[in-house]
C-alpha positions in Angstrom: 192.1 68.2 4.3 193.7 66.2 7.2 193.1 62.4 6.8 190.9 60.6 9.3 194.2 58.9 11.0 196.0 62.3 11.5 192.8 64.2 13.0 192.6 61.2 15.4 196.1 61.6 16.3 195.8 65.4 16.7 193.1 64.8 19.0 194.4 64.0 22.5 191.2 62.7 24.2 190.9 60.3 21.7 194.6 59.1 22.2 195.1 58.7 25.5 194.5 55.0 25.4 198.2 53.4 24.6 196.3 50.2 23.9 194.2 52.0 21.2 197.7 53.9 19.9 199.4 50.6 19.3 196.7 49.2 17.4 196.9 52.0 15.1 200.6 52.3 15.1 202.0 49.4 16.7 204.1 47.1 14.9 201.4 44.5 13.2 202.7 40.9 14.1 203.9 42.0 17.9 200.7 43.5 18.2 198.6 41.0 16.9 200.1 38.2 19.1 199.9 40.7 22.3 196.4 41.0 21.8 196.0 37.2 21.1 197.9 36.0 24.3 195.3 36.3 26.4 192.6 34.9 23.8 194.8 31.8 23.6 194.8 31.5 27.2 190.8 31.4 26.7 191.2 29.1 24.2 193.2 26.3 26.2 190.7 27.2 28.9 187.7 26.3 26.6 189.7 23.1 25.4 190.1 22.1 28.8 186.2 22.7 29.6 185.6 20.5 26.8 187.8 17.8 27.4 186.6 17.7 30.8 182.8 17.7 29.9 183.7 14.8 27.3 185.4 12.9 29.7 182.6 12.5 32.3 179.8 12.2 29.7 182.2 9.4 28.4 181.8 7.7 31.6 178.4 7.2 31.3 178.7 5.3 28.4 178.6 4.9 24.4 174.7 6.1 24.2 175.7 9.4 26.2 178.7 10.3 23.9 176.3 9.8 21.2 173.7 11.9 22.3 176.3 14.8 23.1 177.6 14.1 19.5 174.0 15.3 18.0 174.2 18.4 20.4 177.5 19.3 20.1 177.2 21.1 16.8 174.2 23.2 18.2 176.0 24.2 21.0 178.8 25.0 18.9 176.5 27.0 16.4 175.4 29.0 19.4 178.7 29.5 20.8 180.1 31.1 17.2 177.2 33.1 17.0 176.9 34.7 20.0 181.0 35.3 20.3 182.1 34.9 16.4 178.9 36.0 15.0 177.2 38.9 16.4 180.3 39.1 19.2 182.4 39.9 15.8 179.6 42.4 14.8 179.7 44.4 18.4 183.3 44.2 18.6 184.0 45.7 14.9 181.1 48.4 15.2 183.0 49.5 18.9 186.4 49.4 17.4 185.5 51.4 14.2 183.5 53.9 16.7 186.8 54.2 18.5 189.0 54.3 15.6 187.2 57.3 14.3 187.1 59.0 17.7 183.5 58.7 18.9 183.7 57.1 22.3 180.2 58.2 22.8 178.6 55.9 20.2 181.2 53.0 21.3 179.5 53.4 24.5 176.0 53.7 23.0 176.6 50.7 21.0 177.5 48.4 24.0 173.4 49.0 25.3 172.2 47.9 21.9 174.6 44.6 21.9 173.1 43.5 25.3 169.6 43.9 24.0 170.4 42.0 20.9 172.0 39.4 22.8 169.0 38.9 25.0 166.7 38.5 22.2 168.7 36.0 20.4 169.2 34.1 23.4 165.6 33.8 24.1 165.1 32.4 20.6 167.6 29.8 20.7 165.9 28.7 24.4 162.5 28.8 22.8 163.5 26.7 19.5 165.4 23.8 20.9 163.0 23.5 24.1 160.1 23.0 21.8 161.8 21.3 18.7 164.3 19.2 20.2 163.3 15.6 19.3 162.3 16.8 15.7 166.0 18.6 15.3 167.8 15.6 17.1 165.7 12.9 15.0 166.3 14.5 11.7 169.9 14.5 12.5 169.8 10.8 12.6 169.4 10.6 16.1 167.3 7.4 17.6 166.7 5.4 20.4 168.7 6.3 23.5 171.2 8.4 21.6 168.1 10.5 20.7 166.9 10.6 24.6 170.0 11.7 25.7 170.4 14.3 23.2 167.2 16.0 24.1 168.1 15.8 27.8 171.3 17.3 27.4 170.1 19.7 25.0 167.4 21.0 27.2 169.5 21.3 30.1 172.3 23.7 28.1 169.6 25.7 26.1 167.5 26.7 29.1 170.2 29.0 29.7 171.1 30.2 26.1 170.5 33.8 27.3 173.5 33.8 29.9 175.6 32.5 27.3 174.5 34.9 24.7 174.9 38.0 27.4 178.1 36.8 28.6 179.7 36.6 25.0 178.1 40.3 24.1 179.8 41.7 27.5 183.0 40.2 26.2 183.0 41.3 22.8 182.4 45.0 23.8 185.5 44.6 25.9 187.2 43.2 23.1 186.4 45.7 20.8 188.0 48.3 22.8 191.2 46.1 22.5 190.5 45.0 25.9 191.4 41.1 25.8 192.7 40.6 29.2 189.1 41.3 31.3 187.2 38.7 29.2 190.2 36.1 29.2 190.5 36.3 32.9 186.3 35.6 33.4 186.2 33.0 30.7 189.9 31.1 32.2 188.2 31.2 35.6 185.1 29.7 34.5 186.9 26.3 33.9 187.5 26.0 37.3 183.6 26.0 37.9 183.5 23.6 35.4 185.8 21.3 36.9 183.9 21.0 40.4 180.8 21.4 39.3 180.5 19.0 36.4 181.2 15.9 38.6 179.0 16.7 40.9 176.0 17.4 39.0 176.7 14.7 36.7 177.2 11.9 39.6 175.8 13.6 42.8 177.5 14.5 45.9 176.0 14.3 49.5 172.2 15.3 49.2 172.8 16.3 45.8 171.1 13.4 43.6 173.1 12.4 40.5 171.6 14.2 37.0 173.2 12.2 34.4 173.8 14.1 31.2 171.5 16.9 32.1 174.1 17.7 35.0 177.0 18.4 32.4 174.4 20.9 30.7 173.6 22.8 33.9 177.2 22.9 34.7 177.7 24.9 31.5 174.7 27.3 32.4 176.3 28.0 36.3 179.4 28.9 34.2 177.5 31.3 32.1 175.7 32.9 34.8 178.6 33.6 37.0 180.7 35.2 34.1 178.0 37.2 33.0 177.8 39.0 36.9 181.6 39.5 36.7 181.4 41.3 33.5 178.5 43.1 33.9 179.6 44.7 37.3 183.2 45.4 35.4 181.4 47.8 32.3 178.9 49.2 34.6 181.9 50.9 36.8 183.7 51.8 33.0 186.4 49.3 33.9 188.1 48.3 30.7 187.7 50.8 28.3 184.2 51.2 27.5 181.2 51.7 30.1 177.9 50.1 29.9 174.7 52.2 30.8 171.0 51.2 29.8 170.3 55.4 29.4 170.9 55.4 25.9 168.1 56.0 23.5 167.9 53.3 20.9 168.7 54.0 17.7 168.0 51.6 14.6 171.2 53.1 12.9 173.3 51.6 15.9 171.5 48.2 15.8 172.3 48.3 12.3 175.9 49.2 12.6 176.1 45.9 14.9 173.9 43.4 13.0 175.3 44.7 9.5 178.4 42.5 10.5 176.5 40.7 13.0 174.1 38.9 10.6 176.2 37.9 7.7 178.5 36.3 10.4 175.9 34.2 11.8 175.0 33.0 7.9 178.7 31.9 7.7 178.2 30.5 11.3 175.1 28.7 10.3 176.9 27.1 6.8 179.8 26.2 9.0 177.9 24.1 11.8 175.7 23.0 8.8 178.8 21.2 7.3 179.4 19.3 10.2 175.6 18.6 10.6 175.7 17.3 7.1 178.8 14.9 8.1 177.6 13.8 11.0 174.0 12.9 9.4 175.9 11.1 7.0 177.6 8.8 9.4 174.7 8.4 11.9 172.9 5.9 10.1 175.9 3.2 10.9 175.5 3.2 14.5 176.2 4.7 17.7 179.8 3.5 18.1 180.5 4.9 14.8 178.8 8.1 15.3 180.2 8.8 18.9 183.7 7.9 17.4 183.1 10.1 14.2 181.8 13.0 16.9 184.9 13.0 19.0 187.1 13.4 15.7 185.0 16.1 14.3 185.4 17.9 17.8 188.9 18.4 17.5 188.0 20.2 14.5 185.6 22.3 16.2 188.3 22.9 18.7 190.3 25.1 16.0 187.1 27.5 16.1 188.7 28.9 19.7 192.3 28.7 18.5 191.6 30.9 15.7 189.5 32.9 17.9 192.6 33.8 20.1 193.6 35.5 17.1 190.5 36.5 15.3 189.3 38.8 18.1 192.4 40.5 17.9 192.0 40.7 14.1 188.3 42.1 14.4 189.6 45.4 17.0 192.9 46.1 15.2 191.4 46.0 11.8 188.0 47.7 12.8 190.0 50.4 14.3 192.4 50.9 11.8 189.7 51.0 8.7 188.0 53.8 11.3 191.2 55.6 10.8 191.5 55.2 7.3 194.3 53.2 7.3 193.2 50.2 4.8 196.5 48.7 3.9 197.5 48.4 7.4 194.2 46.7 7.8 195.2 44.4 4.8 198.6 43.4 6.3 197.0 42.6 9.7 194.4 40.2 7.9 197.4 38.6 5.9 199.7 38.2 9.1 196.7 36.9 11.2 195.9 34.5 8.8 199.4 33.2 8.1 199.9 32.5 12.1 196.5 30.7 12.3 196.7 28.6 9.5 200.4 28.0 11.3 198.9 26.7 14.1 196.2 24.6 13.3 198.1 22.8 11.0 200.3 21.6 13.7 197.2 20.2 15.4 196.0 18.7 12.4 199.2 16.9 11.7 199.3 15.7 15.2 196.3 14.3 14.9 196.5 12.6 11.6 199.8 10.7 12.8 198.5 10.2 16.3 194.6 9.9 16.3 194.4 7.2 19.4 196.2 10.1 21.7 193.0 12.0 21.3 190.3 9.6 20.9 191.4 7.4 23.6 190.9 10.3 26.1 187.3 9.6 26.0 186.3 6.0 25.3 187.6 2.4 25.1 185.1 1.3 22.3 187.2 -0.1 19.7 184.7 0.6 17.0 184.6 4.2 18.0 188.2 4.5 17.8 188.5 3.5 14.8 185.5 5.6 13.1 187.5 8.6 14.7 190.6 7.7 13.6 189.6 7.4 9.7 188.3 11.1 10.1 191.3 12.3 11.7 193.7 10.9 9.3 192.2 12.2 6.1 190.7 15.6 7.2 193.0 16.9 9.9 195.8 17.4 7.4 193.5 20.1 6.1 193.3 22.0 9.3 195.5 24.7 8.1 193.2 25.9 5.1 190.4 26.0 7.9 192.4 28.3 10.3 193.1 30.5 7.3 189.7 30.7 6.4 188.5 31.6 9.6 191.2 34.2 10.3 190.2 36.0 6.8 186.4 35.5 8.2 187.5 37.6 11.3 189.3 40.2 8.9 186.2 40.7 7.0 184.4 41.3 10.1 186.6 44.1 11.1 186.5 45.4 7.6 182.5 45.2 7.6 182.7 43.2 4.2 181.5 40.1 4.6 180.3 39.1 1.3 183.1 36.5 0.0 182.7 35.0 3.6 179.2 34.2 3.1 180.1 32.7 -0.2 182.8 31.0 1.0 181.0 29.0 3.9 178.1 28.2 1.0 180.6 26.6 -1.0 182.1 24.7 1.8 178.5 23.1 2.4 177.6 22.4 -1.2 181.3 20.4 -1.7 179.9 18.5 2.2 176.3 17.8 0.6 177.1 16.6 -2.9 180.4 14.9 -2.3 179.9 14.0 0.8 176.6 11.9 -0.2 178.2 10.4 -3.3 181.1 9.1 -2.0 179.1 7.6 1.0 177.0 6.0 -1.1 180.0 4.8 -3.8 181.9 3.3 -0.7 178.9 1.9 1.4 179.9 4.1 4.3 183.4 4.8 4.2 184.6 7.7 6.9 188.0 7.6 5.0 186.3 8.9 1.8 184.3 11.1 3.6 187.2 12.5 5.3 188.5 13.4 2.1 185.4 15.5 0.9 185.9 17.4 4.3 189.4 18.3 3.8 188.8 19.8 0.2 185.8 21.8 1.6 188.2 23.4 3.8 190.2 24.4 1.0 187.8 25.8 -1.3 186.6 27.6 2.1 190.1 29.2 2.9 190.8 30.3 -0.7 187.3 32.0 -1.3 187.6 33.6 1.9 191.3 35.3 1.2 189.7 37.0 -1.9 188.8 40.4 -0.5 192.0 40.8 1.1 193.9 40.5 -2.2 193.5 44.2 -2.4 193.2 46.8 0.5 189.8 47.4 1.2 187.7 50.6 1.0 187.7 52.6 4.2 
C-alpha cells in the first residue's frame, strides 16, 4: 500500500500549489524562515501598535497607565485565544486537510471557523461589559485606576467579535500556507492606529477628546477594517481557500477545530493567569509600582507575537506533514522552530535586562514606576529564551493535534507563580526582584514540560 505522502504526491490536483509542496518537501529551516518573514513583519507592526497605544495612554497620566495595566492581560488573553488558541486550531485543521489532499474539507472548515469566532467574540463582549468592575477589582484595581480600567475595557470589548473574526480569517489563510495576505492587512492596521488613536484620545476639530476610551475604540476600528478586507479576499477564493456560507454544518468539523483550539485556550488562560497572578501580587503596592510592573511585563507579552511569527508557520508546516504521514519531518520542524524562537527572544530579554530604562522610559518619567519595571526586567527578562522555546513547542503541538503536555506546562507555570510568588512577596515585603526570579523559574518549567512530546516523533 502506498504511503499517504506518496498518494498525495501522485495527485496533480493536490500538488498544484508550489507553496504546499515546499512545506512538505523543502528544506526545513529555509521554509520555516520564509513562512515566518511575513509574520515577523506583523510582529513588528503589533509591537509598534502596542508602543503607540502605551505612549498615548501614558500622556494621560500614571492612573491611566495603571488602568491599562489591569486590562492589558485580558486583551492579550483574547488576542492569544483568538489567534494562537482557536486560531491555531483553525490553521491546524485546514493544514491537515490540505496535507491529506482534501481541499473541500478545508473550505468547509473555514465556514465553521467563522461561526466559532463570532460565538466566542460575543461571549467576551457580554462577560467584560457586565462584570468589568468585579474582574478588575479582584485583580487589585481601586480608585481612579479601576475607573480607567473599566472605561478602557468597555471600549475594547464592545468590539470583541471583530477581533475574533479578524484572527479567524487570518488563521484560515495561514492554514493554507498563505502568510502574506494576513500579514499585509494586519501591518496596514498600524497606519490606522497611528492616525485614529491620538484623534480619538485627545480630540481633533469637531471630535471631542475621549481619553482612554479613545485608545480602545481605535483598536476596534482597526479590527473592523481588517475584517472587511480579509472577508472579501476569502470570498473571492484568493489565497488558497475559498470562504462560502453554503456548507452544511457538521459536528465533526467543529470538533476538528475545537479539538486543538479548546486545549490551546486552556494554555492561553494559564499563560494569562500567570501574569494576572503576578499583577495582583504587585497591585497592593500602589499605582506607580503597578504601572511600572505593567510596562515591564508588557515586554514579556510582546514575546508572544515574536514567537507567533514562527509559530504560525510551524502550525501549518507540521499540520501538513502530519496529514501527509511525515512524522519525523514534523519533529525536525518543531525543534528547529523552538531553537530559532529561543534565540530571538533571549536576545530581547538580555537587552531589556541590561538596559531596562530604554524600554520603560518610552512610556513614563515617573521614577517609582521606572524602578519597579526595572526590577522585574533585570530578574525575569534573561529567561525569555525559555519562554520563546516553550511557546514554539506549544505551536508545534497545535499542528500535530497533541496538546496534553502543553496544558501540563501551562498549569505548572501557574502553580510555580501562585505558590512561589505569594511566598516571596510575603517573605520580602513586596520585593519585585524576588518575584521576578520566581517568574523566571516558571518560564524554565514551562519550556521543559512543553518539549516532552517532541522528544520522539509524533504519531501521524
